[in-house]
N, CA, C and O of each residue as an XYZ file, in Angstrom:
512
protein
N       0.783     -1.328      0.149
C      -0.252     -0.098      0.076
C       0.784      1.122      0.036
O       1.724      1.086      0.830
N       0.653      2.266     -0.900
C       1.297      3.510     -0.893
C       1.398      4.373      0.612
O       0.615      4.295      1.559
N       2.519      5.136      0.498
C       2.217      6.045      1.719
C       1.766      7.468      0.948
O       2.465      8.143      0.191
N       0.333      7.724      1.389
C      -0.071      9.062      1.089
C       0.843     10.170      2.032
O       1.050      9.909      3.217
N       1.380     11.453      1.397
C       2.085     12.242      2.048
C       0.998     13.009      2.744
O       1.216     13.307      3.918
N      -0.011     13.333      2.262
C      -1.227     14.192      3.031
C      -2.361     13.745      2.600
O      -2.439     13.256      1.473
N      -3.638     13.856      3.583
C      -4.754     13.781      3.439
C      -5.911     15.032      3.324
O      -5.719     16.136      3.834
N      -6.848     14.756      2.749
C      -7.910     15.810      3.020
C      -9.480     15.504      3.755
O     -10.215     14.591      3.377
N      -9.748     16.264      4.642
C     -10.982     16.648      5.256
C     -11.938     16.611      4.028
O     -11.594     16.712      2.850
N     -13.149     16.456      4.492
C     -14.020     16.365      3.455
C     -14.674     18.280      3.152
O     -15.271     18.573      2.116
N     -14.424     19.170      4.113
C     -14.405     20.217      3.778
C     -12.901     21.058      3.055
O     -13.013     22.224      2.678
N     -12.152     20.644      2.986
C     -11.101     20.819      2.169
C     -11.072     20.456      0.739
O     -10.505     21.049     -0.178
N     -11.781     19.379      0.707
C     -12.096     18.582     -0.850
C     -12.907     19.284     -1.606
O     -12.865     19.363     -2.834
N     -13.995     20.039     -0.553
C     -15.376     20.767     -1.445
C     -14.917     22.347     -1.771
O     -15.431     23.151     -2.549
N     -13.549     22.520     -0.727
C     -13.376     23.937     -1.093
C     -12.366     24.124     -2.295
O     -12.258     25.159     -2.953
N     -11.648     22.966     -2.477
C     -10.764     22.877     -3.603
C     -11.917     22.532     -5.066
O     -11.848     22.937     -6.226
N     -12.431     22.071     -4.719
C     -13.769     21.488     -5.898
C     -14.183     23.202     -6.209
O     -14.039     23.637     -7.352
N     -14.568     23.872     -5.377
C     -15.187     25.473     -5.271
C     -14.224     26.031     -6.088
O     -14.737     26.737     -6.955
N     -13.031     25.978     -6.135
C     -11.908     26.595     -6.262
C     -11.900     26.263     -7.648
O     -12.005     27.187     -8.453
N     -11.807     25.254     -7.997
C     -11.933     25.093     -9.469
C     -12.831     25.319    -10.246
O     -12.563     25.638    -11.404
N     -14.115     25.211     -9.807
C     -15.079     25.858    -10.413
C     -15.319     27.028    -10.437
O     -16.220     27.420    -11.178
N     -14.562     27.979     -9.606
C     -15.172     29.252     -9.549
C     -14.113     30.248    -10.393
O     -14.277     31.420    -10.731
N     -12.913     29.314    -10.620
C     -11.667     30.205    -11.246
C     -12.158     30.388    -12.786
O     -12.871     29.659    -13.475
N     -11.538     31.584    -13.065
C     -11.927     32.176    -14.431
C     -10.782     31.477    -15.498
O     -10.982     31.704    -16.692
N      -9.619     30.657    -15.145
C      -9.093     29.961    -16.140
C      -9.085     28.564    -15.482
O      -9.483     28.249    -14.361
N      -8.441     27.671    -16.619
C      -8.477     26.388    -16.393
C      -7.282     25.907    -15.045
O      -6.059     26.040    -14.996
N      -8.215     25.344    -14.101
C      -7.457     24.791    -12.758
C      -7.997     23.301    -12.502
O      -9.160     22.929    -12.348
N      -6.868     22.598    -12.503
C      -7.181     21.393    -12.135
C      -6.879     20.899    -10.862
O      -7.162     19.719    -10.659
N      -6.470     21.415    -10.143
C      -6.343     21.116     -8.450
C      -5.449     22.476     -7.807
O      -5.380     23.658     -8.146
N      -4.818     21.675     -6.718
C      -3.824     23.045     -5.883
C      -2.532     22.423     -5.842
O      -2.207     21.365     -6.380
N      -1.757     23.277     -5.069
C      -0.220     22.814     -5.107
C       0.143     23.341     -3.892
O       0.158     24.559     -3.714
N       0.508     22.364     -2.835
C       0.642     22.986     -1.475
C       2.445     22.753     -1.611
O       3.079     21.965     -2.313
N       2.866     23.691     -0.724
C       4.282     23.901     -0.467
C       4.846     24.659      0.874
O       3.983     24.999      1.684
N       6.044     24.917      1.146
C       6.163     25.511      2.251
C       7.573     26.614      1.513
O       8.310     26.419      0.547
N       7.469     27.790      2.510
C       8.664     28.901      2.371
C       9.045     29.338      3.059
O       8.164     29.221      3.911
N      10.260     30.184      3.761
C      10.767     30.593      4.622
C      10.231     31.656      5.040
O      10.476     32.637      4.339
N       9.490     31.853      6.060
C       8.638     33.096      6.309
C       8.388     33.223      7.980
O       8.290     32.283      8.770
N       8.315     34.630      8.269
C       8.033     34.777      9.582
C       8.836     34.396     10.693
O       9.868     33.741     10.540
N       8.384     34.801     11.898
C       9.344     34.660     13.246
C       9.530     33.310     13.599
O      10.484     32.910     14.267
N       8.372     32.410     13.031
C       8.810     31.071     13.588
C       9.654     30.346     12.668
O      10.260     29.364     13.096
N       9.766     30.669     11.558
C      10.648     30.401     10.392
C       9.986     29.462      9.081
O      10.747     28.976      8.243
N       8.548     29.276      9.008
C       8.298     28.789      7.854
C       6.715     29.077      7.743
O       6.013     29.274      8.736
N       6.248     29.079      6.451
C       4.808     29.315      6.254
C       4.347     28.249      4.888
O       5.134     27.740      4.091
N       3.097     28.125      4.902
C       2.650     27.103      4.090
C       2.330     27.681      3.007
O       1.921     28.836      3.126
N       2.404     27.124      1.704
C       1.574     28.013      0.351
C       0.899     27.193      0.019
O       0.864     26.051      0.476
N      -0.040     27.847     -1.218
C      -1.001     27.370     -1.957
C      -1.390     27.990     -3.465
O      -1.769     29.151     -3.625
N      -1.277     27.305     -4.216
C      -1.152     28.209     -5.588
C      -2.020     27.011     -6.252
O      -2.068     25.832     -5.901
N      -2.846     27.817     -7.564
C      -3.443     27.114     -8.359
C      -2.556     26.138     -9.337
O      -1.366     26.399     -9.512
N      -3.125     25.090     -9.922
C      -2.289     24.260    -10.721
C      -2.950     24.573    -12.123
O      -4.176     24.613    -12.015
N      -2.549     24.779    -13.260
C      -3.088     24.448    -14.553
C      -2.463     23.572    -15.130
O      -2.849     23.272    -16.260
N      -1.386     22.926    -14.596
C      -1.036     22.175    -15.431
C       0.139     21.386    -14.334
O       0.832     22.134    -13.643
N       0.324     19.860    -14.211
C       1.298     19.478    -12.974
C       2.956     20.262    -13.279
O       3.375     20.719    -14.342
N       3.427     20.222    -12.360
C       5.051     20.328    -12.325
C       5.585     19.353    -12.231
O       5.454     18.773    -11.153
N       6.562     18.611    -13.459
C       7.430     17.540    -13.471
C       8.090     17.859    -11.791
O       8.332     18.966    -11.311
N       8.264     16.544    -11.155
C       8.701     16.099     -9.904
C       7.771     16.358     -8.820
O       8.052     15.761     -7.781
N       6.642     17.159     -8.789
C       5.896     17.100     -7.948
C       5.288     16.142     -7.372
O       4.873     15.432     -8.288
N       4.904     15.573     -6.107
C       4.062     14.509     -5.622
C       2.848     14.632     -5.753
O       2.385     15.563     -5.094
N       1.979     13.938     -6.473
C       0.583     13.874     -6.542
C      -0.147     13.262     -5.749
O       0.235     12.180     -5.304
N      -1.208     13.729     -5.429
C      -2.116     13.068     -4.198
C      -3.413     13.210     -5.172
O      -3.534     14.115     -5.998
N      -4.180     12.373     -4.991
C      -5.652     12.102     -5.354
C      -6.652     11.693     -3.890
O      -6.544     10.595     -3.345
N      -7.424     12.562     -3.492
C      -7.941     12.334     -2.494
C      -9.119     13.067     -2.256
O      -9.114     14.290     -2.395
N     -10.485     12.237     -1.792
C     -12.068     12.572     -1.965
C     -12.279     13.235     -3.348
O     -13.124     14.122     -3.464
N     -11.461     12.789     -4.495
C     -11.956     13.335     -5.796
C     -11.154     14.511     -6.428
O     -11.292     14.927     -7.579
N     -10.402     14.916     -5.604
C      -9.471     16.369     -5.774
C      -7.926     15.909     -6.264
O      -7.269     14.922     -5.934
N      -7.681     16.762     -6.972
C      -5.853     16.685     -7.153
C      -5.170     17.510     -6.481
O      -5.363     18.721     -6.591
N      -4.297     17.019     -5.710
C      -3.507     18.154     -4.641
C      -1.725     17.666     -5.072
O      -1.325     16.539     -4.776
N      -1.010     18.464     -5.628
C       0.399     18.500     -5.598
C       1.197     18.965     -4.758
O       0.751     20.003     -4.269
N       2.386     18.608     -4.281
C       3.025     18.984     -3.406
C       4.452     18.782     -4.051
O       4.921     17.825     -4.668
N       5.132     20.345     -3.603
C       6.451     20.767     -4.169
C       7.228     19.841     -3.469
O       6.855     19.498     -2.347
N       8.344     19.342     -4.001
C       9.511     18.273     -4.073
C       9.890     18.651     -2.319
O       9.713     17.926     -1.340
N      10.529     20.212     -2.394
C      11.148     20.586     -0.862
C       9.998     20.430      0.331
O      10.323     20.330      1.514
N       8.732     20.420     -0.081
C       8.088     20.216      1.227
C       7.481     19.264      1.651
O       6.752     19.385      2.636
N       7.660     17.919      0.912
C       7.336     16.345      1.135
C       7.851     16.340      2.583
O       6.977     16.605      3.409
N       8.981     16.117      3.033
C       9.536     15.743      4.102
C       8.768     16.338      5.487
O       8.511     15.671      6.490
N       8.449     17.881      5.257
C       7.851     18.452      6.142
C       6.187     18.288      6.128
O       5.470     18.775      7.002
N       5.772     17.635      5.157
C       4.176     17.552      5.105
C       3.928     15.888      5.498
O       2.780     15.500      5.715
N       4.881     15.113      5.558
C       4.292     13.986      5.577
C       3.168     13.328      6.852
O       3.458     13.264      8.047
N       2.469     13.090      6.525
C       1.091     12.584      7.626
C       0.179     13.920      8.069
O      -0.515     13.906      9.086
N       0.286     15.247      7.040
C      -0.498     16.225      7.202
C      -1.894     15.776      6.979
O      -2.053     14.729      6.352
N      -2.898     16.414      7.399
C      -4.265     16.509      7.229
C      -4.698     18.255      6.995
O      -4.741     19.192      7.794
N      -4.992     18.155      5.448
C      -5.493     19.559      5.190
C      -6.697     19.609      5.493
O      -7.426     18.622      5.406
N      -7.182     21.009      5.982
C      -8.637     20.769      6.249
C      -8.926     22.552      5.873
O      -7.926     23.266      5.798
N     -10.249     23.148      5.666
C     -10.916     24.169      5.401
C     -11.685     24.392      6.833
O     -12.501     23.662      7.396
N     -11.244     25.410      7.148
C     -12.019     26.245      8.391
C     -12.733     27.468      8.020
O     -12.152     28.244      7.262
N     -14.021     27.784      8.483
C     -14.470     29.082      8.359
C     -15.207     29.557      9.886
O     -16.086     28.828     10.343
N     -14.915     30.446     10.414
C     -15.185     31.208     11.441
C     -16.100     32.655     11.222
O     -16.261     33.181     10.121
N     -16.478     33.006     12.091
C     -17.230     34.449     11.804
C     -16.296     35.435     11.358
O     -16.671     36.431     10.739
N     -14.737     35.143     11.725
C     -13.657     36.162     11.556
C     -12.831     36.009     10.331
O     -12.230     36.877      9.698
N     -12.951     34.359     10.066
C     -11.744     33.946      8.795
C     -12.239     32.676      8.134
O     -13.029     31.868      8.623
N     -11.775     32.635      7.192
C     -11.972     31.391      6.377
C     -10.526     31.045      6.032
O      -9.690     31.941      5.914
N     -10.177     29.567      5.846
C      -8.830     29.203      5.072
C      -8.571     27.709      5.303
O      -9.249     26.900      5.937
N      -7.454     27.549      4.651
C      -6.871     26.200      4.871
C      -6.159     26.281      5.876
O      -5.585     27.307      6.240
N      -6.110     24.794      6.638
C      -5.426     24.803      7.934
C      -4.654     23.644      7.458
O      -4.960     23.112      6.391
N      -3.839     23.287      8.053
C      -3.254     21.698      8.523
C      -2.327     21.424      9.592
O      -1.268     21.848     10.054
N      -3.497     20.210      9.849
C      -2.710     19.443     11.167
C      -1.945     18.312     10.624
O      -2.129     17.272      9.991
N      -0.553     19.322     11.423
C       0.696     18.549     10.621
C       1.578     18.016     11.931
O       1.805     18.667     12.950
N       1.959     16.832     11.673
C       2.659     15.712     12.946
C       4.380     16.254     13.061
O       5.214     15.809     13.850
N       4.555     17.168     12.184
C       6.043     17.934     11.958
C       6.017     19.110     12.492
O       7.134     19.587     12.695
N       4.914     19.897     12.863
C       5.007     21.099     13.613
C       5.254     21.027     14.859
O       4.505     20.443     15.643
N       6.358     21.627     15.205
C       6.976     22.278     16.658
C       6.923     23.062     17.172
O       7.641     23.225     18.159
N       5.831     24.160     16.665
C       5.523     25.364     16.891
C       4.992     26.491     15.937
O       5.072     26.438     14.710
N       4.502     27.400     16.576
C       3.969     28.620     15.752
C       3.820     29.911     16.388
O       3.413     30.218     17.509
N       4.321     30.721     15.233
C       4.134     32.354     15.721
C       3.060     32.580     16.667
O       2.267     31.645     16.785
N       2.866     33.592     17.349
C       1.720     33.998     18.102
C       0.740     34.676     17.126
O      -0.430     34.792     17.490
N       1.114     35.131     15.920
C       0.024     35.660     15.153
C      -0.257     34.728     13.884
O      -0.731     35.283     12.892
N      -0.005     33.374     13.838
C      -0.486     32.267     13.277
C      -0.074     32.448     11.681
O      -0.608     31.789     10.789
N       0.950     33.435     11.460
C       1.327     33.628     10.219
C       2.627     32.760      9.662
O       2.980     32.908      8.492
N       3.267     31.925     10.473
C       4.189     31.037     10.515
C       4.456     29.917     11.247
O       4.076     29.977     12.417
N       4.959     28.987     10.927
C       4.969     27.778     12.134
C       6.707     27.258     11.851
O       7.483     27.456     10.917
N       6.817     26.557     13.087
C       8.171     25.764     13.058
C       8.096     24.463     12.578
O       7.338     23.788     13.276
N       8.596     23.849     11.645
C       8.660     22.551     10.971
C       9.895     21.633     11.136
O      11.017     22.062     10.868
N       9.710     20.489     11.537
C      10.991     19.972     11.293
C      10.494     18.674     10.265
O       9.296     18.399     10.210
N      11.306     18.050      9.614
C      11.495     17.162      8.477
C      10.897     15.485      9.539
O      11.243     15.040     10.633
N      10.035     15.085      8.634
C       9.294     13.747      9.240
C      10.558     12.677      9.591
O      11.556     12.601      8.874
N      10.398     12.029     10.563
C      11.183     11.053     10.634
C      10.925      9.538      9.822
O       9.997      8.780     10.104
N      12.024      9.263      8.684
C      11.437      8.294      8.085
C      11.327      7.037      8.580
O      10.376      6.279      8.385
N      12.582      6.750      9.406
C      12.711      5.558     10.211
C      11.330      5.381     10.953
O      10.531      4.483     10.689
N      11.158      6.319     11.882
C       9.735      6.166     12.508
C       8.574      5.596     11.839
O       7.843      4.693     12.246
N       8.503      6.369     10.570
C       6.881      6.129      9.836
C       7.689      4.773      9.080
O       6.736      4.012      8.910
N       8.507      4.294      8.717
C       8.726      2.807      8.464
C       8.321      1.951      9.633
O       7.550      1.007      9.462
N       8.766      2.221     10.700
C       8.579      1.387     11.925
C       6.949      1.210     12.165
O       6.365      0.129     12.236
N       6.397      2.429     12.264
C       4.679      2.317     12.375
C       4.025      1.435     11.054
O       3.063      0.712     11.311
N       4.394      1.472     10.032
C       4.060      1.037      8.926
C       4.056     -0.135      9.205
O       2.976     -0.707      9.060
N       5.205     -0.927      9.693
C       5.638     -2.489      9.922
C       4.556     -2.899     10.538
O       3.654     -3.580     10.049
N       4.661     -2.367     11.939
C       4.054     -2.746     13.301
C       2.367     -2.917     12.683
O       1.627     -3.810     13.097
N       1.968     -1.957     11.700
C       0.664     -1.757     11.324
C       0.170     -3.016     10.431
O      -1.008     -3.367     10.358
N       1.152     -3.585      9.824
C       0.806     -4.445      8.724
C       1.224     -5.718      9.392
O       1.022     -6.668      8.635
N       1.734     -6.072     10.542
C       2.216     -7.206     11.139
C       0.820     -7.754     11.719
O       0.788     -8.806     12.358
């Protein structure tokens, strides 16, 4: 069984479908990445995908397509992407087991690369 880099909640998948439907140009999905930013060190990025970028990891979950930029893969392993709406804001959120902290304003996060040995051990134990 292949290991999925990340997964989506129903809300995230529905919002991605809305983005695709509402776009004024052909959009086939979204691309998730990370960049150096903010006081905690990194921020998640999200862009429209009009055609896949060679080398990106491709995830198809709940009927939508998400691509992950290569430099973000180790930071996103095991992440669940959600879409939340409150009275004051709305946006995609990331429940990421590799996140060690966040800045007070919520604009950046502190991420560590996933421990591949631990993931392999957990998978082996789950299939035993």
